C-alpha positions, 0 to 999 in steps of 0.5 A: 277600991276594987269594989267601987270600980266594979260598981262604977263599971256596972252603973255605966253599963246599965246606963248604956244598956238603958239608952241602947234600948230606945230604937228611933226611926225617922219616918216620912208620911205623905198626905198627897203632896203634904209631907209629914216627917216624924220620929218613931221611938220604942224600947221593944216590939209588941208594945202599944203605940201612942200617936201624938196629935198637935195643938194649934199653930206650927208645932214640930215633933218635939213641941217647939221651944218648950220641948213638951212633946220631947219630954212626953216621948222620953217619959212614955218610952221609959214605960215601954210605950212606943211613941210617934210625933210628926212635924205638923203640916204648918211646921214644915217649910216644904209645905208652904207653897201648897198651903199658900195655893190651897189654903188650910181647912180643919179637915186637912189636919184630920186627914193628916192624922188618918194617913199616919194611922193608916201607916201604922195600923198593920205594923206588927211591932205594936199591939194597939194604937192610941191617939193623944190629942192635945188642945186643938188636937183633941178635936182632930183626934176625935174625928180621926179615931175610927181606926184606933184602939183608945183616945186621950184628950189633953186640954181639949176645948169643950165648946166651939172654937168661936166661944173659946176665942171670944172668952179669951179675948174678953179677958184681954180686951172686952171691946175686941171680944165684941168685934170678934163676936160680930166677925164670927156671926158674919162668917157663919152667916155669909162665909166671909168677913168683908171688913176686918177690924185692923186690930184683929187682922192677925186672926181674921185675915182673908186667908184665915177665914176659910179655916175658921169657917171650917172649924167653928161648925164643929162642936167637940161635945157633939163629936166626942159622943161619936167616939166608941173606944175607951176614952180618957179626958185630962186637963191641968188645973194651971191651964190658962188657955183651956179651962177645967170646965171644958174638960167637964163639958166633954165628960158630960157629953161622954159619961163613960170616959175616964176623967182626971184633973192634973194638979199643977199642970199647965197648958203645955203639960209642965208642972207649975209650982209657982204661978209666976212660972206659968208663962215662963215655961212656954219658952223654957225647956227646963220646966219638967213635964207633969209626972202625974200626967205621965202616970195617968196616961201609962195606967190608961194605956196599959189597961 
């Protein structure tokens, strides 16, 4: 009995020590009037720091409902890698008035990341900075990578965004895809779309058109050629939004990049054993993040 009690006490102490090793700092970084609050977590100093670069939409520092960024954070922290993620400018209610006034352009997201990198680049607690760009963030991180040490693309598009959106629409409704093709053509040629199809208003509303115009002119396969630091390109074979072919396009454009397809990983980094669970994982935090993803990233970061 004494031996059992001693074992239980030691186990509890070990758990407490393990939890106590994770330091957490709440940090507010500003890009002029835009506020980008985030969380920095690390187990000890003199370790590499990953900065997460979000995909499209109003994504918070934890990855909204499915909590995929929070799961990623916890996994890499256990591997002695520091991690910082923030509330994207479109996820912070305090930025709404500025966004309504000034709109949003693709380069705004790039400049947000550059400000965050500037905040950490002289921080002696960390040995190097790695940008991890997820989905839309893959391209954003490419464009913001000049002052960091390594770059990782997860589920990044390997074509211009108009082609990706048209492909996705074609799978859902070919007629809408044809209309979207015409809308993008008009936007490229004139800078605006005069008469938006009502069924596509959520995409091509007037206030969204400057953002699309600034995004479609950027080709990821051209931008990745400009990245001069060690690069890792990842994609999941259960990704319904970004295809393996996209990752292959990026690899072709940058032959010296490392390239890994993660088995059973979907777009939000969850391990999917049953196809019917793929969409369910988007709203359920109980699905686990891919262990192969974490292992691959940890090996790349620690090289």
